[in-house]
N, C-alpha and C positions, 0 to 999 in steps of 0.2 A: 502444413501445420493443422492439427486437429482443433476442433472447437474447445475441447477440454484443456489442451496445452495453452491455447490462447487465453482462456479464462483464468488458468492458474497464473500465467504471466501477469495478467491484468490485476488479479487479486494480490499478488506479491507487491506490485507497484503501488496499489492502493493502500496496502498495509504499511508500506514505507512512508507514504505521505501522511497517513493517519498518525503514525508514530512520531514523525517530525512535528506535526501540528500539536500533538499531545505534549511533546517536550517543550515546544515554544510556549504553550499556554501554561504549563507547569512552572516554567522558569519566569514567566511574566509576573 
């Protein structure tokens, strides 16, 4: 696995977490 693909996978997971947090905060 290259550095770039690892970073992309990490970024995608991070975006999913940020999206979930945003939804929770928005719904609260």
